[in-house]
C-alpha positions as CSV (number, residue, x, y, z in Angstrom):
1,M,-4.7,15.9,2.1
2,T,-5.4,16.1,5.8
3,T,-2.5,16.3,8.2
4,L,-2.3,15.8,12.0
5,K,-2.0,19.5,12.4
6,D,-5.6,19.9,11.1
7,I,-7.2,17.5,13.5
8,A,-9.4,18.8,16.4
9,C,-8.8,18.0,20.0
10,G,-10.5,14.7,21.1
11,Q,-10.4,13.0,17.7
12,T,-8.7,9.7,16.9
13,V,-7.2,9.3,13.4
14,R,-5.1,6.7,11.6
15,V,-1.8,7.5,9.9
16,K,-1.9,7.2,6.1
17,R,1.6,8.4,5.2
18,L,4.6,10.2,6.5
19,W,6.2,13.0,4.5
20,G,9.6,14.5,5.2
21,E,13.2,13.5,4.4
22,G,15.9,11.6,6.1
23,P,16.5,12.3,9.8
24,V,13.3,14.2,10.3
25,K,11.2,11.3,9.0
26,R,13.3,8.8,11.0
27,R,12.8,10.8,14.2
28,I,9.0,10.7,13.7
29,M,9.1,6.9,13.1
30,D,11.3,6.4,16.2
31,M,8.6,8.0,18.2
32,G,6.3,5.2,17.2
33,I,4.3,7.1,14.5
34,T,4.2,4.7,11.5
35,K,1.7,4.0,8.7
36,G,-1.5,2.5,10.1
37,V,-1.1,3.4,13.7
38,E,-3.9,5.3,15.6
39,I,-3.3,8.7,17.1
40,F,-5.6,10.3,19.6
41,V,-5.3,14.2,19.9
42,R,-5.4,14.9,23.6
43,K,-4.7,18.6,23.8
44,V,-3.6,21.5,21.6
45,A,-1.7,24.4,23.2
46,P,-3.4,27.9,23.1
47,L,-1.3,29.0,20.2
48,G,-1.5,25.7,18.5
49,D,2.0,24.5,19.2
50,P,2.7,21.9,20.5
51,L,0.0,19.2,20.1
52,E,-0.3,16.5,22.8
53,V,-1.2,13.1,21.4
54,T,-1.5,9.5,22.5
55,V,0.3,7.0,20.3
56,R,0.6,3.3,21.2
57,G,-0.5,3.9,24.8
58,Y,1.9,6.7,25.6
59,E,1.7,10.5,25.6
60,L,3.8,12.5,23.2
61,S,4.1,16.2,22.3
62,L,4.6,17.2,18.7
63,R,5.5,20.5,17.1
64,K,3.2,21.8,14.4
65,A,6.0,21.5,11.9
66,D,6.2,17.7,12.6
67,A,2.5,17.3,12.7
68,E,2.3,18.7,9.2
69,M,4.4,15.8,7.9
70,I,1.9,13.2,9.2
71,E,-0.9,12.6,6.7
72,V,-4.0,11.1,8.4
73,G,-7.4,9.8,7.5
């Protein structure tokens, strides 16, 4: 299983599945990250946290912990 955390800078991936429970999963979905949507990884901070991504035409910062819950392919 590949998660968003494993993706290198400059790559575009499609969301396969969201892991997580209740409010955490809901928060990720409220940010526009749902099954089938494309995510472009713009930047990764020097220590790997946070990641800066483009989703549905807007920029978003995600913590590593949240990125681990997003399965991509």
